[in-house]
N, C-alpha and C positions, 0 to 999 in steps of 0.2 A: 300361430292362433295363440292367442291368448287369451285366457277367461275373466270374465267381470262379473261380479254379482250388483244387483238390484237392491237399494237398501228400501225399508218400509216408507219412504216418504218419497220411492221413486226416481229418487237420484244413482246414478250409474256411474262409478270411478273408471276413469280412462287409465289403463296403465300407464305406468314411469316412463316406459318405452317410447310408445307411442307418441306421448305428452312431447318428449323432449324432442324427439324425430318432426313434430308437426308445429312446435314452436307453442303450444297450447297452456296458457301460464296461468295464476289466478285473474279472475275477469277476464278471462278473454272468451270472446264469443263465436259461437259456431251455428252454421246449419245444421239442422240435422232431417233428412229428407228419407222418405220409407219408397223405394221401387222396386215393384215385387216381390215380395217381403223381407227383403235386403234392406235395413238401415244404414244408413251413410251419414257421419259425421265430419264436415268440411268444414276447417277455419277459417273463418274472415279475414283476410288481410288488412291491418292498419290504415293503409290506402292500395282501395280496389285497384286504381286505375296503376300506381305503379307497379301492383302483382300481375299486371299484364302487359308490362312493359317485355318488347322482343318475346312476344309468344308468335307470331308469324314470319320471325325469322328463319332463312331458310325454305321458304315457301313462295316466294318469288325469286325468281332467278336473275332479273333486273330491277334496276333499281326506277323507283319512280319517273325519276327526270329523264333518264335513258327511256322508257316507256313510252312516257308522252313526245318525247322527239319523234320517238319511231313512228309513232302514231300520228304524228304530223307530217310527218314526209310520205304517208302513206296516202295521206290525203291531197294533195296537191298533185 
């Protein structure tokens, strides 16, 4: 756990270790959200669609093409 200090202007410096790990550099935007008294800082990816690519990998055991073929066979 790292410690950070809030400036008189309300600015918070994210420790370098976390900035480097999360790719947060100068000008990078982040979402800040409060959930049950905990602040979350979530980096906004340059391309949100690309960032989600492959998110469901391994969730489905079969390809969509194979699944559709099996469903068609069941209907007949």
